[in-house]
C-alpha positions as a printed Julia matrix, in Angstrom:
208×3 Matrix{Float64}:
  31.02  -57.33   22.45
  29.98  -60.6    20.82
  27.48  -61.48   18.2
  26.81  -62.68   14.65
  27.71  -59.82   12.02
  24.66  -58.54   10.32
  22.18  -59.29   13.2
  20.71  -57.19   16.03
  21.9   -58.09   19.4
  19.08  -60.12   21.17
  18.05  -59.32   24.83
  15.84  -62.0    26.12
  13.22  -61.9    23.57
  13.62  -61.96   19.7
  13.38  -58.69   18.02
  12.39  -58.21   14.5
  12.58  -55.03   12.51
   9.49  -53.9    10.72
   9.15  -51.31    8.27
   6.8   -48.36    8.96
   3.77  -48.52    7.08
   3.3   -46.07    4.16
   0.16  -44.57    2.82
  -0.55  -45.98   -0.66
  -2.11  -43.06   -2.83
  -3.7   -44.62   -6.09
  -2.38  -42.85   -9.13
  -4.78  -40.38  -10.94
  -5.99  -42.15  -14.06
  -7.59  -40.69  -17.31
 -11.44  -41.6   -17.14
 -11.75  -42.52  -20.57
  -9.73  -43.43  -24.04
  -7.45  -40.49  -25.21
  -9.33  -40.19  -28.34
 -12.75  -39.68  -26.76
 -11.46  -37.15  -24.37
  -9.72  -35.31  -27.25
 -13.0   -35.33  -29.38
 -14.95  -33.9   -26.47
 -12.45  -31.37  -25.44
 -12.11  -30.06  -28.99
 -15.98  -29.74  -29.3
 -15.86  -27.71  -25.8
 -13.13  -25.57  -27.11
 -15.09  -24.81  -30.51
 -12.46  -26.3   -32.73
 -14.03  -27.55  -35.85
 -12.37  -30.01  -38.05
 -11.13  -33.6   -38.3
  -9.77  -34.98  -34.99
  -6.7   -37.09  -36.0
  -5.68  -40.2   -34.29
  -2.98  -39.35  -31.57
   0.35  -38.71  -33.35
   3.96  -38.12  -32.62
   5.12  -34.47  -33.37
   8.36  -32.76  -32.41
   8.9   -35.83  -30.04
   5.53  -35.21  -28.2
   2.42  -37.31  -28.41
  -0.63  -35.01  -29.28
  -3.95  -34.88  -30.83
  -4.56  -32.39  -33.86
  -7.77  -31.0   -35.05
  -7.18  -29.98  -38.75
  -9.12  -29.03  -41.63
  -8.17  -29.61  -45.35
  -7.87  -26.61  -47.57
  -9.53  -27.81  -50.75
  -8.33  -25.11  -53.2
  -4.66  -25.75  -52.18
  -5.05  -29.4   -51.93
  -6.64  -29.56  -55.43
  -3.51  -27.45  -56.7
  -1.05  -29.78  -55.23
  -2.89  -32.74  -56.72
  -2.38  -31.05  -60.15
   1.22  -30.33  -59.39
   1.78  -33.77  -57.99
   2.87  -32.22  -54.79
   2.25  -34.91  -52.18
   2.75  -34.32  -48.49
   6.57  -33.9   -47.88
   7.57  -35.5   -44.56
  11.45  -34.99  -44.87
  12.11  -32.28  -42.63
  15.42  -31.21  -44.43
  13.58  -30.6   -47.76
  10.85  -28.81  -45.98
  13.3   -26.56  -44.21
  14.37  -25.24  -47.6
  10.99  -24.03  -48.57
  11.32  -21.0   -46.33
  14.54  -19.92  -48.13
  13.88  -16.65  -49.82
  15.09  -18.11  -53.25
  12.52  -20.97  -52.85
   9.55  -19.42  -51.21
   7.87  -18.46  -54.15
   8.03  -22.06  -55.72
   7.2   -24.03  -52.59
   3.9   -25.57  -52.17
   1.3   -23.76  -49.98
   0.08  -25.35  -46.68
  -2.63  -27.73  -47.55
  -4.3   -28.1   -44.1
  -5.28  -25.5   -41.49
  -4.56  -26.69  -37.83
  -7.39  -25.58  -35.62
  -5.76  -26.86  -32.51
  -3.39  -29.12  -30.6
  -4.32  -31.11  -27.69
  -2.29  -32.93  -25.01
  -4.14  -35.51  -23.2
  -2.37  -36.79  -20.03
  -2.62  -37.36  -16.36
   0.06  -34.93  -15.3
   0.0   -31.09  -15.88
   3.8   -30.9   -16.2
   3.9   -33.58  -18.99
   1.03  -31.97  -20.59
   2.45  -28.41  -20.43
   5.81  -29.66  -21.77
   4.16  -31.23  -24.75
   1.82  -28.59  -25.7
   3.94  -25.33  -25.45
   5.92  -25.64  -28.56
   2.77  -25.72  -30.52
   1.03  -22.78  -28.64
   3.53  -20.75  -30.4
   1.88  -20.99  -33.81
  -1.85  -21.5   -32.81
  -4.47  -22.84  -30.59
  -3.35  -25.28  -27.93
  -4.84  -27.01  -24.89
  -4.37  -29.78  -22.25
  -6.91  -32.35  -21.17
  -6.46  -33.22  -17.46
  -8.23  -35.54  -15.06
 -10.54  -33.25  -12.88
  -8.77  -34.28   -9.58
  -5.66  -32.77  -10.69
  -7.49  -29.25  -10.68
  -8.08  -29.54   -6.88
  -4.49  -29.55   -5.84
  -2.32  -26.89   -4.5
   0.37  -27.57   -7.14
  -2.27  -27.1    -9.89
  -3.36  -23.72   -8.54
   0.12  -22.46   -7.71
   2.16  -23.79  -10.44
  -0.01  -25.04  -13.5
  -2.44  -22.1   -14.04
   0.1   -19.32  -13.91
   2.31  -21.27  -16.57
  -0.71  -22.09  -18.69
  -1.67  -18.42  -18.6
   1.64  -17.22  -19.46
   1.73  -19.55  -22.62
  -2.0   -18.91  -23.5
  -2.56  -22.65  -23.11
  -6.3   -23.71  -22.46
  -7.14  -26.42  -19.88
  -9.92  -28.75  -20.15
 -10.7   -31.28  -17.22
 -12.49  -34.53  -17.32
 -14.22  -35.86  -14.28
 -14.73  -39.57  -13.37
 -17.59  -39.91  -15.58
 -15.64  -38.46  -18.55
 -17.75  -35.22  -18.52
 -15.75  -32.5   -19.9
 -15.45  -29.06  -18.59
 -13.56  -25.87  -19.3
 -11.16  -24.82  -16.53
  -9.03  -22.22  -18.31
  -9.82  -20.68  -21.68
  -6.76  -20.53  -24.27
  -5.6   -16.78  -24.43
  -6.36  -15.65  -28.07
  -4.29  -12.52  -27.85
  -0.89  -14.11  -27.22
   1.77  -13.47  -29.69
   1.81  -16.17  -32.29
   4.98  -16.8   -34.35
   4.99  -16.29  -38.26
   5.25  -19.56  -40.29
   8.71  -20.96  -40.35
  10.6   -24.04  -41.25
   9.14  -26.03  -38.13
   5.53  -25.07  -38.64
   5.79  -25.93  -42.48
   7.18  -29.39  -41.42
   4.51  -30.05  -38.93
   1.74  -28.86  -41.51
   3.2   -31.51  -43.92
   2.98  -34.05  -41.3
  -0.68  -33.29  -40.46
  -1.44  -33.16  -44.19
  -0.29  -36.67  -44.57
  -2.2   -37.95  -41.32
  -5.42  -36.05  -42.48
  -5.37  -37.64  -45.93
  -4.98  -41.01  -44.31
  -7.83  -40.49  -41.93
 -10.47  -39.1   -44.45
  -9.61  -41.51  -47.29
């Protein structure tokens, strides 16, 4: 057998190997800016408060709706207790010996939203916050028509009490799954106190 290495043997006519055509499926995209979808979704969910710019909390990018607690905020101004974003310091506030002297939470977090194209990313981002209060994800409406969404996303969202809001191609918001209000919510701990301080800092920067 003879031939040039790396070439297919030719039999009379020249042969050329062509790749099989593949179906190109365009990626699902969000129909509008994250901020716009978050504001509309919060209104649909009935969350009142200030929508903060998308921020990174616990390593996840989320949108937070929060309200300032005027009485606590005024007290903290008098005491000179500005937002504390050092996690190690805040973690000491839940120690029994410091609990009575630690500053009170100055904001009420009404809800946390994850606005993404993929439900798995959204669920991974939002579940840690669902342990402390209202949480929901905003997805493109096309996602809700897939078998994967029905078989895998909906059962998991129900388990964690996460709401689902969809946005169609015109950015029209619709409720697909209300959040479950009777789910078990954890008591305040070092993580929730630290998140509250980060939100407090962002809220002051937003409203000023």
